[in-house]
N, C-alpha and C positions, 0 to 999 in steps of 0.2 A: 502494499500499499502506498502512496506516494504523498506525503503533505507538503505543503508549502510552512517551510517553520517560521512562521511571526517571532519576532525578537522581543519575548516579554518578559516580564515577572509577577512569580506567581507563588501559592500557599505550598507549602510539603508535607507528603504523606510517607511516613517509612514504615517501611510491613515488618515484622517480627514470624519468625517461621516457626511452626510447631514440630518437633521432630521426637526422631526415638535415637537409641543408642547411641553411638561415638558422631561425636559433633566438630566442624571446624569453626572457627571464626572468622568473618569476612568482611570486608566492605561495609558501613554503616551499622554495624551490630544486627547485620543478619546472618541467622544459623543455620547451614549448610551442612544435613547429615551426609555423613561419609561412602554412604553406602547409596550408588543411584537409587533414585525415584523413590526415595523416603522421604524425602525433606518436600514440605507443604507451606505454602504462607497461609496463613487463616487468620492474624490481623492486621490490620491497619492503623497507624498514626499519622493524623492530617495535622501540619502546621499551619498556621497562618503565618509567612512572609518568609526569606530566603531561609534556606537549609543553608546551618553555620557550617556541615561538615564534623567530620572526627574531631573530636576534640579542641573545635573553634566556638566561639562566642558569637552570638547575633546577634539580629530581629528575627523573632520569631518561638526564641527559647521560651518556654511556658505556653505559649499560644499554642494549643496541643493537646487532641481529643484521641483516644484507641477504639475503633469499631471493630467487632469482630466479623469475619465476611458472612458467615454462616447468619449471623440474624439481622441484616441488613436487608432490604427491598429485594428478594429474588424475584427476577423477570423468565420468561424464556422466548426468542427470538430465534427466528431462520433467518440467517443473515450471509451473504456473501465476503469471504476473506480471503483477501487479497494474497495474505502474505504466503495462505496456501494452496491460492487459485481454485477455488468452490466456496459450494454452497452449504453449509451445514446448521444442524439446529441445538442451537445453545442452550444452558440455564446460566447465569449473573445476577449483573449489576449493570443497567444504564450510567455510565459517567457520568452525566449531567445530575442524573439522583446523589449521587455520593458527593457531587462537588455543591449540591444543595445544604448539605450539612455543614456546611461553613457560613455559620452566621453569628454575629453581622459581617458582612462582605462589605469590604471598604470599596466606594466606587473608582479608585484609580486602581486596582488590582484588575489586571485586563487578562494575565493568561495565566494558566498551570503548566509546570512542568511535567511529564510523567515520569519515574528513575523505573528502567527496567533492571533486573538479576543477571544482566549482563555488564552493567555499568553505562547505558544508553539515558541522556536525557534527550526526553520527546516533547518540547513546546504546543501546545495546543490555544489558539486564542478563544477566551471563554463564549464569546460572540457567535462562535464558529458552530457550538455546543447546539445547535439545532436540531428539530425533530429530523428534517431530512439530511444531514451530518453528524447521526450520532456516533461514538463509541464505546463498546461494549466491554465490558469483561468479563468476560465467560469464564466460569468455576466449574464447568462439566460440560459433554457434547454428548449427543445420543447417535451410539454405535450400537445397531444391530437389537435397537429397539430397548437400550440398555444405556444408562447415564456412566458417564465415564470420566475420569480423572484423567487419563492415559492422552492427551494431545496427541493427534499426528502431530511428526517431525518434520518440519519445511525442509526443502534443498538448504545442502552447505551454503553458510551463507558468509564466508572469508575467503579468501586467495589459500588457507593452510586448508580449510575444507573442516572446519570446525561447525558441528550441528547443534542446532539450538537445543536449548533443554528448559522445559517447561516447569513452576515447581508449586502447580494445582491451581494456578491462573493463567489466562489468555487474552491479551489485548485483540479484539475485531476491531478494524474500520474498514469501512465501505469504499468503496472505488472515488467517491467525493475527496478523498485524501491522496489520489494516485498524481502527484505532482515529483516534478522530476527533485528537486532538492530545495534547501534553504533558500539560495541565491537563483534560482531558475535557472541554473546553467541546461547544460546538455550532458552531466555527467551519467546519468540515466541512476545518481543512488537514491536509495530512498531509507531512512533511520524504521520506516514499519517494516521492511525484509529482514530487517537484525533485532526486531525487540523483542524480547524474552518476556517473562513473567513480569508482572507489574510488583514492583518491589517499594513504592512513594510518590506523593504529588505537593509540589509545593504551589502553592499562589502566591503568586505576586506581581509586581511592577513592575511590567519590561523597561522604562529607563533606569531604576534604578537597579533594576537587577543588571543588566550587559554595562551601566556603565561599572561594576565591579568587578569586570574584569579586566579595566582599567588602574592609569596609575592615578596615587592619590592624589595628585595636582592636578587630574586631567588633561598634562599634557604628554603629546605620541604622537607614535607616526599611522596618524588617523587613518590610513589603506588598510593598516597592518590590521589595528584594531578591528576597523570594518569586514576583513576579510576572517578575523577569529571570529568574530560575529554569527557572519552569514555563512561558515561552511566548517568549524572545526569545531566548536565548544559541548558540539552535542555527543561525539564520543573523546575529544581532548578536554583536556584541563589545564591553569594555566594557575601553578602552585595549589593545586587542591582545588580551584575555583573550575566546574565546567564536566565534563562526562569522566566518567573513570573507567570506560573501554580500551580507549588508549592511553597511552604515558604522556604524563605531563609534559608538554611541550619546552619548557623552559629548561628541560634536564636532557633532550636529546643533544649527540652530540654534534649534529650538523651546525648550530648557534656557536660552534666555539670558536669558528674559524671560518673567515669568510671564503673558503675553498667550498667552505660548507653547501652554500647556498647551492652549488649543481648539485650534489646530490641530494637535497631536500627537495628539489624540482623532481628528480628523477623518482622521489619516492612519493610523490605526493600525484604529480602528472603521467607518470611512467614516461619510457626510453621512447627516445624519439629518433632512435636508429638503430640495427642491431650493436654497433661497436658500443652504446651506453650499460654500463651494468650497474643494476641494481643492488646492494649490499643487503637490504633487507627489507622486506615486504610482505605486509602484512593488512593491509588496509586497499577499498576499490580505487583504483585509478580514475582521480578528474580530470579527465584531458583537457579538458574547457577552461583551464585556470593557466592566467600569462606567467611568463616570467616577471615580469616587473609587480604583479601582487603576490610570487613570490619571495623576494625580495625587499617588499617592503614588509610581509609577515616576520622576513627573517631580523630586520634591523627592529621592528615589533620586537620581537619576543626576545631580544637582546637589553630592548630598555625595560621589560617587566621583569625581566630576572634578576636585576638590577634595581629593581623599586617595590616598593609598599604596596599593593592593591589597596584600589578607594573601597571604603565600606558600603554596604547594603543598604541606603538612605532613602527612603519610602516619602513620597509628600502626605500620608497618612498619620494620623498620632502613632505613637511605637508602642506606645502604652493601652494599644485598642486591645481588648478582651474578647471573647467570646462567649454567646447567652450560657 
């Protein structure tokens, strides 16, 4: 499923996993059972404000509620799942109903950011959650007349051929979200194709959210910041802010030396000829990105590496509390 990624700031919901025996601690405090197929997401935490991230303080701490999935309004729906490229009968929760639990909602909060168990961050404009643009959080689907939590596995979604694993829920978005990528480019990249199970939801102000990826003094290479905001942050992060699927871009070796610009270009946009050698490749190529854009990103990442990031600073009262 392909969505046009609106750049916005949102509430956050972190999920907890209910497990059996041996467990391993992972990002965001999620516990995943060491034995495949045994872990299942059963609870959702919603935050009003930006998720401060592990070990960080920030707006939204304390503005949280815990919801048990099975206690929420469960509905049935027959929907086309473009990730699986088929129509299935699902049981679960309409995302619009989940967001309605956030009350009061400050009028300046304009996006929600969906966190997935493989580290993606998918932004969705709240105004887009209309009846004809629904997103469904499926907790089971009908298979041979019986309800099953063992969702079908979509095709491998990375150059390394790593299959997605669903932990008791699955995001289902219709064909209305099938837009290329956040920049509207021709790369054919869609976050929905790569989404694993939902693990959290942030509700934020887009203006403040995307500014928190920038320098605290607001001075930076603007094109580099724009590129990160438009193409990178849903998978990658800078200093822990952003997606957790790919590495922190302020730590990659390509930004240590001016010669790294070429290798960064090869890894992001792909080789231009048979002579080009990509040292490491684990992400879809974005072939429509230009060398000028990549140079700006390179300079911006070096600036960010040496700077303090701006705080999340929404216009609504930071003391606002849920009813």
